[in-house]
C-alpha positions in Angstrom: 3.4 14.6 -39.9 3.2 17.7 -42.2 6.2 18.4 -44.4 6.6 21.8 -42.7 7.3 20.1 -39.3 9.8 17.7 -40.8 11.5 20.6 -42.5 11.7 22.4 -39.1 13.3 19.4 -37.4 15.7 19.0 -40.4 16.6 22.7 -40.3 17.2 22.5 -36.5 19.4 19.5 -36.9 21.5 21.2 -39.6 21.8 24.3 -37.5 22.9 22.1 -34.6 25.5 20.5 -36.8 26.9 23.9 -37.6 27.0 24.7 -33.9 28.9 21.4 -33.5 31.4 22.3 -36.2 32.1 25.8 -34.9 33.6 24.7 -31.6 35.0 21.3 -32.6 38.7 22.5 -32.8 38.4 23.9 -29.3 36.7 20.8 -28.0 39.2 18.5 -29.6 42.1 20.5 -28.1 40.6 20.4 -24.6 39.4 16.7 -24.6 41.8 14.9 -26.9 42.5 12.3 -24.2 39.0 11.0 -24.6 38.3 8.1 -26.9 35.9 10.4 -28.9 38.1 13.6 -28.4 35.0 15.3 -26.8 33.0 15.3 -30.0 29.5 15.3 -28.3 30.4 18.4 -26.2 30.9 20.8 -29.1 27.2 21.8 -29.5 27.0 22.5 -25.8 30.3 24.4 -25.9 29.2 26.7 -28.7 25.8 27.5 -27.2 27.1 27.8 -23.6 30.0 30.0 -24.5 27.8 32.3 -26.6 25.2 32.4 -23.7 27.9 33.2 -21.1 29.4 36.0 -23.1 26.0 37.6 -23.8 25.0 37.0 -20.2 28.0 38.7 -18.7 27.9 41.7 -21.1 24.2 42.2 -20.9 24.3 42.2 -17.1 26.5 45.3 -17.4 23.6 47.1 -18.9 24.7 46.8 -22.6 22.0 45.7 -25.0 23.8 42.5 -26.1 20.9 40.1 -25.6 19.6 40.4 -29.2 19.8 38.5 -32.4 22.6 40.9 -33.6 24.4 40.3 -30.3 24.2 36.6 -30.8 25.6 36.7 -34.3 28.5 39.0 -33.2 29.3 36.6 -30.4 29.1 33.6 -32.7 31.5 35.3 -35.2 33.9 35.7 -32.3 33.7 32.0 -31.5 34.1 31.1 -35.2 37.2 33.3 -35.6 38.7 31.9 -32.4 38.3 28.3 -33.6 39.7 29.2 -37.0 42.7 30.6 -35.3 43.1 27.3 -33.5 43.0 25.5 -36.8 45.5 28.0 -38.3 47.8 27.5 -35.2 47.6 23.7 -34.8 47.0 22.7 -38.5 44.7 19.9 -39.7 45.4 17.9 -36.6 42.9 20.2 -34.8 40.0 18.7 -36.9 41.2 15.3 -38.2 40.2 12.2 -36.2 41.3 8.6 -36.4 39.2 5.7 -37.8 38.7 4.3 -34.3 37.5 7.7 -33.1 35.2 8.0 -36.1 33.4 4.8 -35.1 32.6 6.3 -31.7 31.6 9.7 -33.2 29.1 8.1 -35.6 27.4 6.4 -32.7 27.3 9.6 -30.7 25.9 11.6 -33.6 23.3 8.9 -34.1 22.3 9.1 -30.4 22.0 12.9 -30.8 19.7 12.4 -33.7 17.6 9.8 -31.7 17.2 12.3 -28.9 16.5 15.3 -31.1 14.1 13.7 -33.6 12.6 11.2 -31.1 11.5 13.8 -28.5 10.5 16.3 -31.2 8.2 13.6 -32.7 6.8 12.6 -29.4 6.2 16.2 -28.3 4.3 16.8 -31.6 1.5 14.6 -30.2 1.1 16.8 -27.1 3.1 20.0 -27.7 1.0 22.2 -25.3 2.8 24.5 -23.0 0.4 24.0 -20.1 0.0 22.1 -16.9 2.7 21.6 -14.2 5.2 24.4 -14.3 5.3 25.0 -18.0 3.8 28.5 -17.7 6.7 29.4 -15.4 9.4 27.9 -17.7 8.0 29.4 -20.9 7.5 32.8 -19.1 11.2 32.9 -18.2 12.3 32.0 -21.7 10.0 34.6 -23.2 11.2 37.3 -20.9 14.8 36.5 -21.8 13.9 36.7 -25.5 12.4 40.1 -25.0 15.1 41.6 -22.7 18.0 43.3 -24.6 19.7 44.0 -21.2 19.8 41.9 -18.1 18.6 41.0 -15.5 15.3 40.3 -17.2 12.1 41.5 -15.5 9.9 39.0 -13.8 6.7 38.4 -15.8 4.7 37.9 -12.6 6.0 40.8 -10.5 6.2 43.8 -12.7 9.2 46.0 -11.9 11.1 43.3 -10.2 13.9 41.2 -11.8 13.6 37.4 -12.0 14.8 36.0 -8.7 15.5 32.4 -9.5 18.2 30.2 -10.8 17.1 30.8 -14.3 20.3 30.9 -16.4 19.3 27.6 -18.0 16.2 29.4 -19.3 18.4 32.1 -20.7 20.6 29.4 -22.4 17.3 28.0 -23.8 16.4 31.4 -25.2 19.8 31.5 -26.9 19.3 28.1 -28.4 15.9 29.2 -29.7 17.5 32.3 -31.3 19.9 29.9 -33.1 17.1 27.8 -34.3 15.2 30.8 -35.7 11.8 29.5 -34.6 9.0 31.1 -32.5 9.4 30.7 -28.8 6.4 28.3 -28.6 7.9 26.0 -31.2 11.4 26.5 -29.8 10.3 25.3 -26.3 9.7 21.8 -27.6 12.8 21.8 -29.8 15.0 22.8 -26.8 13.7 19.8 -25.0 14.6 17.7 -28.0 18.1 19.4 -28.2 18.7 18.6 -24.5 17.7 15.0 -25.0 20.1 14.6 -27.9 23.0 16.3 -26.1 22.4 14.2 -22.9 22.3 10.9 -24.7 25.5 11.5 -26.6 27.4 12.9 -23.6 26.2 10.1 -21.3 27.5 7.7 -23.9 30.8 9.4 -23.9 31.1 9.3 -20.1 30.1 5.7 -19.9 32.5 4.6 -22.7 35.3 6.5 -20.9 34.5 5.2 -17.4 34.4 1.6 -18.7 38.1 1.9 -19.6 37.3 -0.8 -22.2 40.1 -1.7 -24.6 37.7 -3.3 -27.0 35.4 -1.0 -29.0 32.4 -3.3 -28.8 32.6 -3.5 -25.0 32.9 0.3 -24.7 29.9 0.7 -27.1 27.7 -1.7 -25.1 28.6 0.2 -21.9 28.1 3.6 -23.6 24.7 2.7 -25.0 23.5 1.2 -21.7 24.8 4.3 -19.8 23.2 6.7 -22.3 19.7 5.2 -22.0 19.9 4.3 -18.3 20.8 7.9 -17.5 18.5 9.8 -19.8 15.4 7.6 -20.4 15.2 4.8 -17.9 13.1 4.8 -14.7 14.0 3.5 -11.2 13.3 0.0 -10.0 9.8 0.8 -9.0 8.7 -0.5 -12.4 10.3 -3.9 -11.8 8.7 -4.1 -8.3 5.3 -3.3 -9.7 5.7 -5.8 -12.6 6.6 -8.6 -10.1 4.1 -7.7 -7.3 1.1 -7.1 -9.6 2.0 -9.7 -12.2 1.8 -7.2 -15.0 1.6 -3.5 -15.9 -2.0 -3.2 -17.0 -2.9 -0.7 -14.3 0.6 0.9 -13.9 0.6 4.6 -13.5 4.0 6.0 -14.5 3.9 8.9 -12.1 3.8 6.5 -9.1 7.5 5.9 -9.7 8.1 9.6 -8.7 5.7 9.8 -5.7 5.9 6.3 -4.2 7.2 7.5 -0.8 4.5 9.5 1.1 4.9 13.3 0.8 8.1 13.1 -1.2 9.3 13.5 -4.8 11.9 11.3 -6.4 12.0 12.1 -10.1 14.6 11.2 -12.7 15.5 12.4 -16.2 13.3 9.9 -18.0 10.2 11.3 -16.2 11.2 14.8 -17.0 11.3 14.1 -20.7 7.8 12.5 -20.5 6.1 15.5 -18.8 8.3 18.1 -20.6 8.8 20.7 -18.0 11.7 22.8 -19.2 12.9 23.2 -15.6 16.3 23.8 -14.1 17.0 20.2 -13.2 16.4 19.1 -16.8 18.2 22.0 -18.5 21.2 21.3 -16.2 21.4 17.6 -17.3 23.9 18.2 -20.2 25.8 20.6 -17.9 26.2 18.1 -15.0 27.1 15.3 -17.5 29.8 17.5 -19.0 31.0 18.2 -15.5 31.2 14.5 -14.7 33.3 13.9 -17.9 35.7 16.7 -17.0 35.9 15.5 -13.4 36.8 12.0 -14.6 39.5 13.5 -16.8 40.8 15.6 -13.9 41.1 12.5 -11.7 43.4 11.0 -14.3 45.7 14.1 -14.9 44.9 16.9 -12.4 45.5 19.5 -15.2 44.7 23.1 -14.3 42.8 23.6 -17.5 40.2 21.0 -16.3 40.0 22.8 -12.9 39.1 26.0 -14.7 36.5 24.3 -16.8 35.0 22.6 -13.7 34.9 26.0 -12.0 33.0 27.5 -15.0 30.6 24.6 -15.1 30.0 24.8 -11.4 29.2 28.5 -11.9 26.7 27.6 -14.6 25.2 25.0 -12.2 24.9 27.7 -9.5 22.8 29.8 -11.9 20.8 27.0 -13.5 20.0 24.5 -10.7 21.7 25.7 -7.5 21.3 22.4 -5.6 23.6 20.7 -8.1 26.5 22.7 -6.7 26.1 21.0 -3.4 25.7 17.6 -5.1 28.8 17.8 -7.2 30.7 19.6 -4.5 30.0 16.5 -2.4 31.3 14.3 -5.2 34.5 16.3 -5.3 34.9 16.2 -1.5 34.5 12.5 -1.5 37.1 12.0 -4.2 39.4 14.5 -2.5 39.3 12.7 0.8 40.0 9.4 -0.8 43.0 11.0 -2.6 44.3 12.6 0.6 44.0 9.3 2.6 45.8 7.4 -0.1 48.5 10.1 -0.6 48.6 12.9 2.1 50.9 15.0 -0.2 47.9 15.4 -2.5 46.3 17.7 0.1 48.2 20.7 -1.3 47.0 19.9 -4.8 43.5 19.6 -3.6 43.6 23.0 -1.8 44.9 24.6 -5.0 42.2 22.8 -7.0 39.4 23.9 -4.7 40.7 27.5 -4.9 40.7 27.5 -8.7 37.3 26.0 -9.0 35.8 28.4 -6.4 37.4 31.4 -8.2 36.0 30.5 -11.6 32.7 29.6 -10.2 32.4 33.0 -8.6 33.6 34.8 -11.7 31.1 32.9 -13.9 28.1 33.4 -11.6 29.0 36.9 -10.3 26.2 38.8 -12.2 23.7 36.3 -10.8 25.1 36.5 -7.3 24.8 40.3 -7.4 21.1 40.3 -8.3 19.9 37.1 -6.5 18.2 37.3 -3.1 18.4 34.0 -1.2 15.1 32.1 -0.8 16.5 29.4 1.6 15.1 29.1 5.1 17.8 26.9 6.7 18.4 23.2 7.4 16.0 21.1 9.5 16.0 17.6 10.9 13.8 15.1 9.2 10.8 13.9 11.4 9.1 11.5 9.0 11.5 9.0 7.4 10.9 6.5 4.5 10.1 2.9 5.2 13.1 0.8 4.4 11.1 -1.4 2.0 10.0 1.6 -0.1 13.6 2.8 -0.4 14.5 -0.7 -1.5 11.8 -0.7 -4.1 13.1 2.6 -5.6 16.9 2.2 -5.2 17.8 -1.5 -4.9 18.9 -1.6 -8.5 21.1 1.5 -8.1 22.8 0.1 -5.0 23.4 -3.3 -6.7 24.8 -1.4 -9.7 27.2 0.5 -7.4 28.3 -2.7 -5.6 29.0 -4.6 -8.9 30.8 -1.5 -10.2 33.3 -1.1 -7.4 33.9 -4.8 -7.2 34.6 -5.1 -10.9 37.3 -2.4 -10.9 40.7 -2.9 -9.5 42.7 -0.6 -11.8 43.1 3.1 -12.5 39.3 3.6 -12.5 38.9 2.5 -8.9 38.9 6.1 -7.5 36.1 7.4 -9.8 34.0 4.3 -9.3 34.3 4.5 -5.6 33.7 8.2 -5.6 30.5 7.9 -7.6 29.2 4.9 -5.6 29.8 6.6 -2.2 28.2 9.9 -3.5 25.1 8.0 -4.7 24.6 6.4 -1.2 25.0 9.8 0.4 22.4 11.3 -1.9 19.9 8.6 -1.1 20.6 8.8 2.7 20.7 12.6 3.3 16.9 13.2 2.7 16.3 10.7 5.5 18.3 12.8 7.9 18.0 16.5 7.0 16.1 18.8 4.6 16.2 22.4 3.4 13.1 24.2 4.8 10.8 25.8 2.2 7.2 27.0 2.1 5.5 23.6 1.9 4.8 22.4 5.4 2.9 19.3 4.3 5.8 18.1 2.2 8.8 19.3 4.1 11.5 17.2 2.6 10.0 16.7 -0.8 12.2 19.2 -2.6 15.4 18.0 -0.9 14.7 14.4 -1.8 13.8 15.5 -5.3 17.0 17.5 -6.0 19.4 14.9 -4.5 17.9 11.7 -5.8 17.5 13.2 -9.3 21.3 13.5 -9.4 21.7 10.1 -7.8 19.6 8.7 -10.7 22.0 10.3 -13.2 25.1 8.9 -11.5 23.4 5.4 -11.3 22.9 5.5 -15.0 26.5 6.4 -15.6 27.6 3.6 -13.2 25.4 1.2 -15.1 27.1 2.0 -18.4 30.6 2.1 -17.1 30.2 -1.2 -15.2 28.6 -3.1 -18.1 31.5 -1.8 -20.4 34.0 -3.3 -17.9 32.1 -6.6 -17.7 31.9 -7.0 -21.5 35.6 -6.2 -22.0 37.4 -9.5 -22.6 40.7 -7.8 -22.1 39.8 -7.2 -18.5 40.7 -10.1 -16.2 37.5 -11.1 -14.4 36.5 -14.5 -13.2 33.8 -16.0 -15.3 31.7 -16.7 -12.2 31.7 -13.0 -11.5 31.6 -11.6 -15.1 28.5 -13.4 -16.4 26.3 -13.5 -13.3 27.0 -9.7 -13.0 26.1 -9.1 -16.6 22.8 -11.0 -16.1 22.0 -9.1 -12.9 22.8 -5.6 -14.4 21.2 -6.5 -17.7 18.0 -7.5 -15.9 18.0 -4.2 -14.0 18.6 -2.2 -17.1 15.9 -3.9 -19.1 13.5 -3.6 -16.2 14.1 0.1 -15.7 13.8 0.6 -19.5 10.2 -0.6 -19.2 9.4 2.9 -17.8 9.6 4.9 -21.0 7.8 2.3 -23.0 4.8 2.7 -20.6 5.1 6.3 -19.6 5.3 8.0 -23.1 2.3 6.2 -24.5 0.4 6.9 -21.3 1.1 10.6 -21.2 0.7 11.1 -25.0 -2.6 9.2 -25.3 -0.9 6.4 -27.3 0.1 8.9 -30.0 -3.3 8.9 -31.6 -3.6 12.6 -32.4 -0.9 14.6 -34.2 -0.9 18.2 -33.2 2.4 19.7 -34.4 5.3 21.4 -32.6 3.6 24.7 -31.7 3.2 24.8 -27.9 0.7 27.7 -27.8 -1.7 26.6 -30.5 -4.0 25.2 -27.8 -4.8 28.7 -26.6 -6.7 29.4 -29.8 -9.2 26.7 -28.8 -9.3 26.9 -25.0 -9.1 30.7 -24.5 -9.5 32.4 -28.0 -10.2 35.8 -26.6 -7.1 35.9 -24.5 -5.1 34.5 -27.3 -6.2 37.3 -29.5 -5.2 39.7 -26.8 -1.8 38.0 -26.5 -1.1 38.5 -30.2 -2.3 42.2 -30.0 0.2 42.8 -27.1 3.0 41.2 -29.0 2.5 43.5 -31.9 2.0 46.6 -29.8 4.3 46.0 -26.8 5.6 49.4 -25.6 7.7 48.3 -22.6 4.8 49.2 -20.3 3.5 46.6 -17.8 0.0 45.1 -17.5 -2.5 44.0 -14.9 -4.5 40.8 -15.0 -6.1 38.6 -12.3 -3.7 37.2 -9.7 -3.7 33.4 -10.2 -3.1 30.3 -8.2 0.0 28.3 -9.2 -0.3 25.3 -11.5 -3.4 26.8 -13.3 -4.1 28.5 -16.6 -4.2 31.9 -14.9 -1.8 34.6 -16.1 -1.6 33.2 -19.6 -1.5 36.7 -21.0 1.7 37.7 -19.2 3.3 34.4 -19.9 2.7 34.2 -23.6 2.8 37.9 -24.5 5.9 38.5 -22.3 4.4 41.7 -20.9 4.9 41.6 -17.1 1.8 41.7 -14.8 1.6 43.3 -11.3 1.3 39.8 -9.7 1.1 36.4 -11.2 1.2 32.9 -9.7 1.0 33.7 -6.0 2.7 30.6 -4.5 5.6 30.7 -6.9 6.2 34.4 -6.2 5.9 33.6 -2.4 8.7 31.1 -2.8 10.9 33.3 -5.1 10.6 36.4 -2.9 11.2 34.5 0.4 8.0 35.6 1.9 4.3 36.5 1.3 4.5 40.2 2.1 5.1 41.6 -1.4 2.6 39.1 -2.9 -0.1 40.1 -0.4 0.5 43.8 -1.1 0.3 43.4 -4.8 -2.8 41.2 -4.6 -4.5 44.0 -2.6 -3.4 46.6 -5.2 -4.7 44.5 -8.1 -8.1 44.1 -6.5 -8.1 47.9 -5.8 -7.5 48.6 -9.5 -10.3 46.4 -10.7 -12.9 47.3 -8.1 -12.2 50.8 -6.9 -14.6 53.6 -7.5 -11.8 56.1 -6.9 -10.3 56.8 -10.3 -7.6 59.0 -8.9 -6.4 56.2 -6.5 -6.6 53.7 -9.4 -4.5 56.0 -11.6 -1.9 56.3 -8.8 -1.6 52.5 -8.6 -1.2 52.1 -12.4 1.6 54.7 -12.3 3.2 52.9 -9.3 3.6 49.7 -11.3 4.1 51.5 -14.7 1.0 49.8 -16.1 0.0 50.6 -19.7 -2.4 47.8 -20.2 -5.5 46.5 -18.3 -6.9 43.0 -19.0 -10.6 42.3 -18.4 -12.0 38.8 -19.1 -13.4 35.7 -17.5 -10.5 35.2 -15.1 -10.9 38.8 -13.8 -14.7 38.7 -13.6 -14.5 35.4 -11.7 -12.4 37.0 -8.9 -13.2 40.7 -8.8 -16.3 42.9 -8.9 -15.2 44.7 -12.1 -15.8 48.4 -12.3 -16.0 48.5 -16.1 -17.0 52.2 -16.3 -14.2 53.2 -14.0 -11.6 51.2 -15.9 -12.7 52.4 -19.3 -12.3 56.0 -18.1 -8.6 55.3 -17.6 -7.8 54.6 -21.2 -9.0 53.3 -24.6 -10.4 49.9 -25.4 -8.0 48.6 -28.1 -9.0 45.0 -28.3 -12.4 43.3 -27.6 -13.8 39.8 -28.1 -17.0 38.8 -26.3 -16.8 40.0 -22.7 -13.0 40.1 -22.9 -11.3 43.4 -23.6 -7.9 45.2 -23.3 -7.5 48.8 -22.3 -4.5 50.9 -23.2 -4.0 53.3 -20.4 -3.9 57.0 -21.3 
C-alpha cells in the first residue's frame, strides 16, 4: 500500500477522533447510565447533528450546504459542548477505570472497521456495478448543491425523490474528511463499519446485563461481529450438506429462496453499495440502544431522541420506521398487559416520538412524492426447509435468549425475539407492491429480514454475555450446552466473511488504491476526460446524454460530473417517479434532440430542460442515429477525444 493511502486513512482516523471529542460531553450527559457512557455514539452524534442542522436550514433555501456552512455548524456544536463542560465541570469528560476498559475495546473496534474495510476496498475500489452509480450520484449531487432539495442527476429539473438523507449525511462526512468524493465514497463505507462495530458492541454489552467485565466483553464482541460481519445459517447448511465450501458462492446466501432477496449487513460491506439500508445501520443501532435505555427509565429525553432518530430513519431508509415501530408496539403491548396503568405513559411516549419524527423529517415530507403502490397478499410462499436453512440459527438464538433471562432484561429480550419472528413471517403473508412483477415480494423480504439479521446479531451478543456471566444464576446443564450451541452458530455464520471477501476481491491479489473513479480512465477514457472538463467548467446548466438501462455503465457522465442529464437509468426513475410517464416522455425528447433534423425544435427542447451541454460518444451512437451536423450547429465543440465530443450550447 502506498504511503499516501496510509496517510489518508490515518488522517481520516484523526479527523474522526476530533469528531468523537467534539460531542463527547453531550453524549456522556445523555447516556451516562450505560457502562461505556455512550462513548461510541459521539462520532455519529457530531456528524448527524451537523447534517440535520444544515439539512433543515438549506431546505429553507439558504445556501448552508457548503464547506463554510459545515464549519460554522461545527463551531456551534463545539461551543455548545464547551458550555456543557463549563456548566458541569470535569465530570462531563472524566470516566472511570472500568469505563475506560470498555472504551478502549470500542475504539479498537472502530479502528478495525475503519482500517479493515478501507484496506479491503483498496483492492477493488471501483464505483461501478450494482447500484453504486445511483449512490455516488446522490452523494455527488449533495456535494454540489448549496441549497436543498438537491436536483436529481437523472431527471434534470426535478428534485431527488427518494429516501436519500443518508447520502446527504455521507456527503457531510466526506466534507469533514476533506477527500475527493470518489475516495470519500470508500472511506464513508469504512466509517460506517467502524461506527457499527463499536455501537453493536455497546448494545450487546448493555443487553447482557453482565456484572463481570469479561462476560460483557465476550457478549459485546460476539454481538458486534454477528451484527456487522456475519452471514446467516445458509453457510452452515452448505458446509454440512456439501461437505465443504470449495464451490460456495457467497451471494447464494442472499438469493436462496426463489425470486426473493434476504441480505444482511455482512453482505452489504462485501459488495459495498452505499445504499440506504447500510447507511442506516449505525442509526438503527443507536435507536436500539436508546430504546433499551427507555425501557429501563422511560425518560422523556430518550423519547425525544427516539423521535429524532425515527425521523432520520424515515428520510434514510423508510422501511425501518415500520420495523422499529413494530418493535415499539410489541414492547408497548407487553408493558400494557403487565401493567395497564402504563397505557397513559405509552400514549404520551407515542405522541412525543411522532412529534419529533415529523419535525425532523418535515423538509423531506414536504418534497417527497410517495412511490408505494399498496399492500398485497403473497401468492408464492417460501418452502419451510429453506426458511429453516436461513433462519434456524436466529430462531435458536432467540429461544436461548428469552429462556436465559428472568430479570429486568426480560422485556427487551422478549420484545426483540417476537419482533424478529414477525419480520421473518410477514414476507410470507403480505408484501408492498412495486414495479417488479417477477419478484413481487423480494423488496419486502429484503427490507424486513435485513433488520431481523441486525436484531439476531444483537440477541446473539446479549445472550452470550448472559451465559458467560458467572454472577447470573443459571443451571450448568443450561449454561454450557447453550454456550456450545450459540458458539457453534456464531462461528458458523462467521465463515461467511472469510469466504465472501476473498471471493469478491479476487483473493486480494491486486492493490488499486482508494479512488473509486480511477477505473474510468482505463474503461472509458474519453468520457472520463469529458467528466473532468465538466467539473472544471460547470455552469449550473444541465446536460443530455443517452438514456441508459439500470445496473449498467450508462450515464457515467452525469453521475461522476454531477451535471444532471435529461433522463438517466430508466427503471430507477420509473420507480422513483411512481410511473413510467415522465420517463417515456423524456426518452422521446432525448431521441428527438440527437436525431432531429429540425434545429428549431431541438433548440426548444434544450431550452425546456435548461440544457447547456450535449454529450456525443459510443453510448449515444449505439442507440441513436446521431445528427452530428445539426448538433454542432447548436453550439461549440469544447472537448473531443476520438469519436467522443462535448458541445457547449450557445
